[in-house]
Structure formats: C-alpha cells, structure tokens
N, C-alpha and C positions, 0 to 999 in steps of 0.2 A: 300473219303464217298458218297455214293446215297442214298438218302431218297424219296421213293415212295409214296406220299399221296393219298391215294385213298378218294375221299367225297362227295360219296354219287352220287348222290343226295338223299334227302327225298323222302321216296315212292318208291325206285328203288333197292336198295340190301340189305336192312333188313338184314345184316350182312352173305348174302349169300357168300362175298367174303374170308371171313376167315372160314366161313364153309367148303368151296370149298378147300382153299389151305391151312388149318389145316392139312387134310390127307399127305402132300409133305414137312413135315416142314424137316424130318432130312435129307433127299435126299439133298433140297433144299439148307441147310446150308453146307453138308457136300461138296457136288460136286461145287455148288454154290455160296457159301459166301452169300446167302440172307438169312434174318431171318425176318418171320413172326412175330410183337408185337402180344402180347395177354392179356387178362385179363384188368381191368379198372385205374389199375394203371398209367399206364403211359398216359395214357387220361385225368385222373385227373391234373395231374404233365404238362401235355401240357396248358391243360386249367388255371390253377394256374399262370405258367409261362406269359402268354399272357395278365391274366386280372394284375400283376405284369408292365410286360415290356412295354406295350400297342403301339406296333409297335417299338420298339427301339431294336438296333440288340441284341444278347443276350450275354451277359459277358462268356469268354472260361468256367467258372464253373459253370454256368447255363446249359449250351450246354451241356458240361460231364454229369452232372447230369440227364438230361433230356434221353441221351443215354445210359447211366445204365440202367435206368428204362427201357425201351423199348426194351435192347439187354438182358434185364436180364442176364442171366450165360450164353449167348452163345456170339460167336462173328460171325464177317461179313464184308461185305462191300457195302451190298446194305439192307435198312432198310425197311418195309415194313407197313406202317400208316393207318390203315384203320378206319374211322368213320364216319358216317352220320352226325353226327353234328359237325364237323370241321371249316362249314364255317359261321352256326349259328343254333341259335335253330329253335323249328318249329313255333317261334312267329313271326321271322323276315324272311320268306320266303319271303314274298310279303312288299314293301314299297314303297314310292315316286313314284308308278305307274310303279314296276319297278320288274324283277323276281332276288331275292337274292341282295338287294340293296347295303350289304354292302361286296360282295365276291374277287373284286378287292382287299381292303381294306385288307382284312383278308387271303387272299393267300400271299399278302406281309407282314403278319404280321407272318404267320407259316413258310415263307421262314427263315424271319431275327431268329427263333429260334436254327438255324442250319445254320450257316454263314458259317461255313471251308466245308459244304457238297453242293453238288450238288442236288437238290429239282427237282422233277417234282409233276404235279399233273393229276389225273384220275378219270372222274367224266362219268355218265351216265343222260340222259336227258328222258324226257317223255312227250306224248303228251299232251299238256295243259287240252285237253278234260277231260281227264282223271285222270291227277297228281294233277288239282285245286280241284277236290273234295274229293281226297285221302289226300293234302295235309291239307286240313281243318279239315278234322278227327282226325287231331295231335293236333289241338287247343286247349285249354281251354274248360273245359266242359258249356254250354251256346253262345260261342262265334257264330254269328250268319253267315251266309256263307257272307252277304254285310260286314260286320266288318271288315272278314279277307282278304276281299278284297281291304279294304281300299281306295275305290276309283277308282283300277286300273280298266281298260276295257280287261275281255280277251281275244276281240280279237285285243288288241295292244300288247301283251307279246308276247316277241321275246328272247329264248335262243341266241341267236345270240348276242344279245344287250347286253347280261351277259357276256358271252364269249369273246366277243372284247374286254369289261373294264378290263377284267381279263389279257389278252393280253398285252393290252395298258399300264397300271401300272407295266405289269412284263412283259418285252420283252423279258426276258435272261430265263424264266422257258417252257419249254417241257409242253401242254398241249395233254392228250388225253379224246377222247370224245365217247361213242358210244350210241346210241338208246336202252333206255329200250324195245323196243318192238322188236327188234330183237336180245335181250339177248339170247334167248333159243337156235339161232344157230351160234353165234358168243362166245360163251361162253369157249370153249377152247382157242380162238384167246385170249380174253379178261385176262384171265388168264396169259399166257406166257406173252403177252406184258406188265402186270403189274409186274410179278415176272422176267422177263428178262430172260426167259430160252428158250431154242433150241424148234423148232416147231417138232425134231424128240424126245424132250422129252418126255417120257411118265409122263403125268400130269393126278393123279387121282381129281377128279371130276368134271372134265370135262363135263361131262353129266348130274350133278346135277338138271339143271335149266331143261332144255326139259325135263327130267324123270318127271317131277312136272305134264307136259302135255299132256302124252302121256300113254293112256293104257299100261298095265305093258307086256301082250304077244307082242306089236309092239317095245317096247323099248328094252326088250332080242332081239327081231330078226336085229333090227338094231344093236344092240351092236355084234349080233354074225357074222354080215355082215360085220363090218367096223374090225372087229379082223380076218376073213378071208382074207379078201381084204382090207390091209391098205392102205389111201388114200396117193397119193403120192403129195398133197399141201391142206393147208388148205381150197383153194378155192370149191376143188374136197369133201372135207369130208363137208363142211355147204352144199351141191348140195344133197351128201346122206342122210344127217340127216333132210334136206328139203322135201325131196322123202318121207323118211317113215312119216316123221313127219304129211305131207298132208294126209297120210292114215291112220294115228294110232292118231291122235291128241284128246283129250278128249275137245267137243265143247265146255263143260261148263267154261275150262279153260279157253279158247280164248274170250270168252265174256266179256265185263264188259257191265254192267248197271250202267246208269247215270240219277240219277234222282235230277235235281234239277229243282226248281219253273222256267220256261221264258225257261230253257235248252232245245229249241225243241229239234227233230230229223237233223233239218235243220242247227240248231246253232252248235250244237256238230260236224255237216261234215265239215261246215266251220272252225272251230279251227282246225281240223284234218290236214286242206288241207292248211292251213298258215303252220301250223308245219313241213309238207312236205317242203316245200318251203322255211322255216326256216334251217331246214338239210340243202339243196344244199347252203344256204348261210355261212354256220358253216365251211363246208366243203373247203370256199375258204379263210377262215381268215389264213393269214399267222402263222406260227406255231403251228397251230392246228392240230393232225392227229386224221383221224375219224375210228374209225374203222365201217366197214359195213357190210352188211351179201353179 
C-alpha cells in the first residue's frame, strides 16, 4: 500500500488537485489501482486520530479504520489524500521565526497513521512576497499583520529551512515540491507524478490551471494545436504551453497587487530574489524532487 499526501501548502492549491483528478477517478482505479479520497469524513478521521495518538504509531485497528474511511467502497494500492490543513491550520503557518514550525513533526505523525504503508508527500511553495499577505488573510478577523508575523523577519524566512527540517526528521519519506508560480505550465506533470500514472496516459484536468489565466480563444487554439501535434515529451508540452501563454495570457490574472505598509517595490523585489535563490537550495536537498518548468 502506498499513501500519497498532498499537503498544500496554504494559498497554493485551494482544492484544485482534487477538482482536476476527480475527473479521472474511474480509469485511475480500474487501470492503475489509484484511489482519490474525497469528502470530509476521512479528513475528520485523520484529525481525530492525530489528536488521539499524538505521534504514536497507529494500532492495526486504527489504521484499518482510516483506510476504510478514505477508500470508501473502492479498492486500490495507491491512496491519494489531499488537504491544505494536513500540516497545520492557518494560525500556525508562522511561529518561532519560521515557516510551518511544526511541519517536520506533523509529517512524522501523518506517516505513523499508516505504519504498514509507504508514505510520500507532495507540496507547493510560493513566493513569500505574495504568500505572506495571502496567508495573513486566512487569519482570524482583527489579526494585524504584525501579530501574524509574530516577530518573524520576512527577509529571513526560507522554504528550504522548512523542507530540510522535514527531511532530517523523516529521511525515509520522499518529498516532491514545486513552485506555485510555475503551476500553470507544470500542472500536467504534477498531476501525473502525484497519481503515479504514465506520461502517456491522457489525464483530464491537466489544463485546468492554465485555462484560468488565458483568453478563451488562445486556450482553444492551444488545445487544438496539442491535439493535432501531440508532444513527444513533457518538456516539449511545456514549451508549447509557454508559447501560447505568452501570446494569450490575461494580464490581470498574472499581476499580484501587494499593498502592505512599509512594503516598497524594492522590498518586494528583494523577497522575490531571495525566493529564487531559495528554490535553488531546495533543489539540492537530498530526497527532494523539484518539479520545474
């Protein structure tokens, strides 16, 4: 049994993984033995088990109950579990001057819920220049931005620090990471990697993300082109998608307005430059697969 956790992160997915993959549930189950868990029941069951076990290894009866809840009436050998709050709720995104300070512990706890399975984790990261303002909006009403930061210096926050912590605490757990900014072009690859299906398999929903940021006529032309000239590789597919996006992008969808006191354009640019360097650092972390454009 293989368990694939997609843990968000917050402000990156908004259930898009589920919406895209649920278009493929029948053939994935029938041909690949891949089951996408849906509904809120299994999420509540996992939350309750975590609160009860507090990091202890789940006994066989608990593991079996969780699997029944997630699989429902289906059977398979790869189970897909996707939820933005698996690592923590919005209130714990920042703490101790770090991003997701409990991530390494929570990954270990999630893994121990299924001791008989092989677990792997998937997550998207986002430029702190846009991630921090977006994550702040998830906080309880009345929370100031300063309270949300809790003393953290935005210029010192690193995704690589969080991911290194997760890997060091869980060296046997494979981790796949991608940048939210690249998602429109790499979504076909992300879906296939998460579901563990072949690049040759036709996956519905692979253009769900890029469709949101392209003019309808351009999207239609791109789909027609790809159907008439099927790409021979993922790299070629991305190049074709990038060419059409460059010509038919909806500019308003690509621009993110950041309006925070003291956040000058120079400060935002500095955050983005640090983020780019951080991505290179993540690529060099052992046991981490980075999906890039």
